[in-house]
C-alpha positions in Angstrom: -5.4 11.9 -9.6 -6.9 8.9 -11.0 -7.8 5.8 -8.1 -10.1 2.9 -8.1 -13.5 4.0 -6.6 -15.2 0.5 -6.6 -15.7 -1.9 -3.9 -12.3 -3.3 -2.7 -14.1 -6.1 -1.0 -14.2 -7.4 -4.1 -10.7 -7.2 -4.9 -9.4 -9.1 -2.2 -12.2 -11.9 -2.9 -10.9 -12.0 -6.5 -7.0 -12.4 -5.5 -8.7 -15.1 -2.7 -7.1 -13.6 -0.1 -7.1 -10.4 2.6 -5.3 -8.1 1.0 -6.0 -5.7 4.1 -7.4 -2.9 2.0 -9.5 -1.5 4.8 -7.4 -1.5 7.6 -8.8 -2.6 11.2 -12.0 -4.2 9.5 -10.0 -6.8 7.8 -9.3 -8.0 11.3 -13.4 -8.1 11.8 -15.9 -11.0 11.3 -17.2 -8.1 9.4 -14.5 -8.9 7.0 -15.5 -9.6 3.2 -13.0 -12.7 3.3 -14.8 -14.4 6.5 -18.3 -14.2 4.9 -17.8 -14.9 1.1 -14.1 -16.7 0.5 -15.1 -17.3 -3.4 -14.5 -14.7 -6.2 -17.1 -12.1 -6.7 -19.7 -12.7 -9.4 -22.8 -14.3 -10.6 -20.5 -17.6 -11.0 -18.0 -16.7 -8.2 -19.1 -19.1 -5.6 -19.3 -22.3 -7.9 -16.0 -21.3 -10.5 -13.8 -22.6 -7.5 -10.1 -22.4 -8.2 -8.9 -25.8 -8.7 -7.2 -26.9 -11.6 -3.5 -25.6 -13.2 -3.1 -21.9 -13.9 -0.9 -21.0 -16.7 2.0 -19.4 -16.2 0.4 -16.3 -17.9 -2.4 -16.4 -15.3 0.2 -16.3 -12.4 1.7 -13.6 -13.6 -0.9 -11.4 -13.9 -2.2 -12.3 -10.7 0.6 -11.2 -9.1 0.6 -7.9 -11.2 -3.3 -7.1 -10.5 -2.3 -7.9 -6.4 0.5 -5.7 -6.1 -1.4 -3.1 -7.7 -4.1 -3.4 -5.8 -2.2 -3.8 -2.2 -0.6 -0.2 -3.3 -3.7 1.6 -4.5 -2.0 2.3 -8.0 -3.6 1.9 -11.3 -1.7 0.1 -14.5 -0.3 3.4 -16.0 1.4 4.4 -12.9 2.2 0.9 -12.1 4.1 -0.4 -15.5 5.6 3.5 -15.4 7.1 2.6 -11.8 8.2 -0.8 -13.2 10.3 1.3 -16.5 11.7 3.2 -13.6 13.1 0.0 -11.5 14.0 -1.3 -14.5 16.6 1.3 -15.4 17.9 1.3 -11.7 21.1 -0.9 -10.9 20.3 -4.4 -9.1 17.1 -6.5 -9.0 14.2 -5.0 -10.8 11.5 -6.6 -8.8 13.1 -5.6 -5.5 13.3 -1.7 -7.3 9.7 -2.1 -7.9 8.9 -3.0 -4.3 11.4 -0.2 -2.9 10.1 2.3 -5.3 6.0 1.7 -4.1 7.1 1.1 -0.8 8.9 4.8 -0.9 5.6 6.6 -2.1 4.1 9.2 0.3 1.1 7.4 1.1 2.9 4.1 1.9 5.2 5.9 4.3 2.2 7.6 6.1 0.5 4.2 6.6 3.7 2.5 7.8 4.4 5.3 9.9 1.1 4.5 12.2 -0.9 7.5 10.9 -3.4 6.0 9.1 -4.6 2.5 9.3 -4.8 1.9 5.5 -3.2 3.2 2.7 -6.4 4.2 1.0 -6.6 6.5 4.5 -3.5 7.8 4.2 -4.8 8.9 0.5 -7.0 10.7 1.7 -5.2 12.3 4.7 -2.6 13.5 2.1 -5.2 14.8 -0.3 -6.8 17.1 2.5 -3.1 18.9 3.0 -3.3 17.4 6.1 1.1 16.8 6.0 4.2 18.7 5.5 7.0 17.0 3.8 10.5 18.4 4.5 9.1 21.6 5.4 6.7 22.4 2.6 2.9 21.1 2.6 2.6 18.4 0.2 -1.0 17.0 -1.0 0.2 14.2 -3.5 -0.1 10.8 -2.5 2.2 9.5 -4.8 5.3 11.7 -4.3 8.7 9.6 -3.9 10.3 10.0 -0.9 14.0 9.4 -0.3 16.1 8.5 2.8 16.2 11.2 5.2 12.6 12.8 4.5 10.8 14.0 7.1 6.8 14.1 7.2 5.1 16.3 10.0 1.4 17.0 10.7 0.4 20.5 10.0 -0.1 22.6 13.1 -3.7 23.2 12.2 -4.2 19.7 12.1 -3.1 18.4 15.2 -6.1 20.0 16.6 -8.7 17.8 14.7 -10.0 15.0 16.8 -8.3 12.6 14.6 -4.5 13.7 15.2 -5.6 14.2 18.9 -6.5 10.4 19.5 -4.1 9.3 16.7 -1.8 8.3 19.3 -3.9 5.9 21.0 -5.4 4.1 18.0 -1.5 3.8 16.5 -0.2 2.0 19.6 -1.2 -1.0 18.0 0.4 -0.4 14.4 4.4 -0.8 14.9 6.4 0.9 12.2 9.0 -0.9 10.4 12.6 -0.6 11.5 13.2 1.6 8.3 11.1 4.5 9.4 11.5 6.0 12.6 7.7 7.6 13.8 6.8 9.7 16.9 3.1 9.5 17.5 3.7 11.8 20.4 5.1 14.7 18.1 3.3 13.3 15.0 5.9 13.1 12.8 8.3 10.6 11.1 11.1 10.1 8.9 12.2 7.5 6.3 16.0 6.4 7.4 16.7 4.0 4.2 15.1 1.7 1.4 14.0 -1.3 2.7 15.2 -4.9 2.6 13.3 -7.6 0.7 12.6 -9.3 4.1 10.7 -6.1 5.5 8.3 -6.0 2.6 5.3 -7.9 2.4 6.1 -11.7 2.0 3.0 -12.5 0.0 4.1 -10.4 -3.1 5.9 -12.7 -5.9 7.9 -9.9 -7.8 9.5 -12.1 -10.1 6.4 -13.1 -11.5 5.3 -9.5 -12.0 8.7 -9.3 -13.7 7.8 -12.1 -16.0 4.5 -10.1 -16.9 6.0 -7.7 -17.9 9.2 -9.2 -19.9 6.8 -11.1 -22.1 
């Protein structure tokens, strides 16, 4: 599975805002945006963000932000967009719902991981059962009613033994039913737009791919 393996803090600095790609660290003074809130690179400190952005620039940045938040590379992101365009309804909302329905995102939203990258790692290592079958593909698209369970052998690991205490601060959205005591989660329905990250501008993404 292709994935970005570079320093993720640079991605936040490039977008000029916290994308919360490193979980709890993003809420501490160690966050790169707290220490260096300017674009990465040799001239980042002096480049500034002033001036009028072109329409293309705003569309590109919206698309890049979406890719980086969900940890999806260009080819897969474009494939998700094509899928969203074929579905009835608003293409932008369809795209966000497709991204929110990813296996790794559901694991993250349910409170089993503190970031999507950690959720992908847990899935790739085979810690989860999806609908009574082991699944280690993070990009799997879930449907309403699908159930996630931590494997019995994985429940004995130190990480999952202490997950309940660590996950108390992670409130799952209303469209996901999660039980950190039993280490199970269920996708109840597709999320509404108000339940998805408000900093994403899906209309600009649609405009980018519709050029």
